[in-house]
C-alpha positions in Angstrom: 18.7 -1.4 -27.2 17.2 -4.9 -27.7 18.5 -6.3 -31.0 16.1 -7.6 -33.6 17.8 -10.9 -33.4 19.0 -12.6 -30.2 17.6 -14.3 -27.1 14.6 -12.1 -26.6 13.5 -12.5 -30.3 14.2 -16.2 -30.2 12.3 -16.8 -27.0 9.3 -14.8 -28.3 9.4 -16.6 -31.7 9.5 -20.0 -29.9 6.3 -19.0 -28.1 4.6 -18.0 -31.3 5.2 -14.2 -30.9 7.2 -11.7 -33.0 9.6 -9.1 -31.7 7.7 -6.2 -33.2 9.1 -2.6 -33.2 6.6 -1.5 -30.4 7.5 -4.6 -28.3 11.2 -4.0 -28.7 11.0 -0.3 -27.8 8.7 -1.0 -24.9 11.2 -3.5 -23.5 14.0 -0.9 -24.1 12.0 1.8 -22.2 11.3 -0.3 -19.2 14.8 -1.9 -19.0 16.4 1.6 -19.3 15.0 2.8 -16.0 14.9 1.7 -12.4 11.8 3.8 -11.7 9.3 0.9 -12.2 7.2 2.8 -14.8 3.4 2.6 -15.2 1.9 1.8 -18.6 1.1 5.5 -19.1 4.7 6.5 -18.3 6.0 3.9 -20.9 3.4 5.2 -23.3 4.6 8.8 -23.0 8.2 7.8 -23.5 7.4 5.5 -26.4 5.3 8.2 -28.2 8.6 10.2 -28.7 9.8 7.4 -30.9 6.5 6.0 -32.2 4.0 8.8 -32.4 1.1 6.7 -33.6 1.3 4.0 -30.9 -1.8 3.6 -28.7 -2.0 3.3 -25.0 -3.8 0.0 -25.5 -0.9 -1.4 -27.6 1.6 -0.4 -24.9 -0.5 -1.9 -22.1 -1.2 -5.1 -24.0 2.5 -5.6 -24.8 3.6 -4.8 -21.3 1.3 -7.5 -20.0 2.5 -9.9 -22.6 6.2 -9.2 -22.0 5.5 -9.7 -18.3 3.6 -13.0 -18.9 6.5 -14.2 -21.0 9.0 -13.4 -18.2 10.8 -10.5 -19.9 9.5 -7.9 -17.3 8.0 -8.1 -13.9 4.5 -6.8 -13.3 3.8 -5.5 -9.8 0.8 -3.8 -8.2 1.9 -0.5 -6.8 0.0 1.9 -4.6 -1.0 3.8 -7.7 -1.7 0.9 -10.1 0.3 -1.5 -12.1 4.0 -0.9 -12.5 6.6 -2.7 -14.6 10.1 -3.7 -13.7 12.9 -4.4 -16.1 15.0 -6.1 -13.4 13.8 -9.7 -13.5 16.4 -11.0 -11.0 15.1 -11.9 -7.6 14.7 -8.7 -5.5 12.3 -6.9 -3.2 10.9 -3.4 -3.3 10.7 -0.3 -1.1 8.0 2.3 -1.8 8.5 5.8 -0.5 5.2 7.0 1.0 6.2 10.6 0.4 7.5 10.7 -3.2 5.9 7.4 -4.3 9.2 6.3 -5.9 9.8 2.5 -5.9 13.3 1.3 -5.2 14.8 -2.2 -5.7 16.3 -3.7 -2.6 18.3 -6.9 -2.2 16.1 -9.9 -1.5 15.4 -11.0 2.0 16.7 -14.4 3.0 14.3 -16.6 0.9 13.8 -19.6 3.0 12.8 -18.1 6.3 9.4 -16.5 5.4 8.5 -19.4 3.1 9.2 -22.0 5.7 7.3 -20.1 8.4 4.2 -19.7 6.2 4.4 -23.4 5.1 4.7 -24.6 8.6 1.9 -22.4 9.9 -0.6 -23.0 7.1 0.3 -26.3 5.4 0.7 -24.4 2.1 3.4 -25.3 -0.4 5.0 -21.9 -0.9 6.7 -21.7 -4.3 7.8 -18.0 -4.2 7.2 -14.8 -2.4 7.7 -11.0 -2.7 8.4 -8.6 0.1 7.3 -5.0 -0.2 8.6 -2.4 2.2 6.9 1.0 2.8 8.4 4.1 4.4 10.2 7.3 3.6 13.3 7.2 1.4 16.6 8.8 2.3 16.0 11.8 -0.1 12.6 12.6 1.3 13.9 12.2 4.9 16.8 14.6 4.1 14.4 17.2 2.5 12.1 17.0 5.6 15.1 17.4 7.9 16.3 20.4 5.9 12.9 22.0 6.0 12.7 21.6 9.8 16.2 23.1 10.2 15.3 26.0 8.0 12.2 26.7 10.0 14.0 26.9 13.3 
């Protein structure tokens, strides 16, 4: 649980924001999972603790927390998702179950250097998204095929 005092509260305060109860709980919900939740998923979880919170409040605070660097915001195949892991990493999205997994980052300089050389752009950062079928879905598919034989 994010304490009411500490680095998050101090950083928000330094930027003219307060660590309100909804903000603190939203951050707790997103950081407690590796599932990269959508705003509506966070909203459903948060309503268990704050029944009167609105989806607009959740969405607005998720966007603000991402803008301030406490969360990552990423466009998923099914809309915006939020990531509590702010360390550098890439993502793998399973095309079967739609789950998003964190994967260790690819070697950072290779893709940036290639793009910079080919385009003349100054590449400051990049993200890599992988798409395919996760191990769990592959296993279930293999088990279904074996059962059908």
